[in-house]
C-alpha positions, 0 to 999 in steps of 0.5 A: 153200503156195498162195494157197487154202491160205494164205487158208483158214487165215485164215478165222474159225472161223464162216467155217470152219464154214459152208465145212465145211457147204457143201462136205460137203453138196456131197460127200455127196448122201445126207446130210440137211439139215446143221444148223448148231448150232455157228454163230449164224445169219446171222453168222460167230459161233460159239456153244459146243457139240457138234457144230459142225454134224450131219445124218442119213444115209439109213440113220438114222446121225448125221454129227457135224461138227467144224470147227477151225483150232486146230493145238494138239496133242490138239485134234482128238482132244478134239473127237472125244471130245466128239462121241462122248460126245454120240452115246453119250448118244443112243445113236447112236454105232453107225454114226455118222460124226464128221468133223474139218473143218480149215484146217491139215494135222494130225500123222499120230499124232494122226489115227491115234489119232482112227481108233483111239478111233472104232473102239473106239466102234463109229463111224468118224472121217474128216478133211478137211486144209487141202491136201485142202480146198483141192484139193476146192474148186479142182477141184470147187467154184470157186464156194466159193472165191469165196463165201469170197473164197479167191481174187481175181478174175481181173482183179485178179490180172491187173492186178497181174501186168501192173504188175509186168511192165510196171515190169520192161520199162520198167527194161530199156529205161531201163537199156539207153539210158543204159549204151548212152551209153558204149562201154566198160564201164571208164568207169563206174570213173572218179571222174567218173562217180560221180553217174551211176553212183549213178542207175544203181545206184538203177535197178538196185536197183529192177529187182531189187526188182521181180523179188523182187516177181514171184518172190513173186507167182509163189509166191502165185498158183502155181496160177492162173498154171499153170492159165492157162499163164502160169507158164513165162513168168514163170520165163523172166523171173526166169531171164534177169534182170540179175544185180547185187549192189548195188555199183559194182564190179558195173557193168562187168559189168552193163554187157556184159549190159545193152548185149548187144542180143540179151539186151536183145531176149530180155528185152524180148520175154518181157515183151511176150509175157506182156502179150499173154497176160495181155490175151487172158485180161482179154477 
């Protein structure tokens, strides 16, 4: 899941209802004003009742909207039955549209059951899953992403990435300087080097943690990085990282890798190139 999908799952019930009304109104220009019957005006609080929101279409048919973040089995069908019962009381079920607006991705079995129940009652059932809502927001309605805090500002994301990359670059420079003081990788196995080796291991583990942080950052902000053409740069940095398992036995092999000027230059340049691209985005 990307950042938007994760944060969508974290919306409160009131926020999800408001988002449903905002997005569906933009998607359906033939709808009348959507009444938010399930929300307390001016707040993110909700009130009990069916539906959460509703409106009338140009053909005078009703649209009932139920928004939920509850993935419990049967919850979608339960909400649909409540909507249908309410519509029947008003004698407005014929031609009505019942919508499930979800902050999760439902099971196909329950969705098919909902479609069947709606058809048996002369109305239509539609659903918007987490994945579908996220896609609409990213591709068509980015203003809603900002309104509901589903994305961080570009500058905040870029600053965070710049800090990670700058730290990785500093680690590489630090390690190169201290490993190049020696002419042979075997020196690291001598007892006299124990104290120095401890500091080298600390630095290597620090680099390893920072690389893990970069990997997590890539997964969290995948869509943003892909959109701004930063993803391939990050993948190159991850691919060419120094392999280290955390013990002194690995130091001779690390020495060979770190002191290879070609590898060192490539790693540093990868960091510099990415930092330049980030800076251009911020301008």
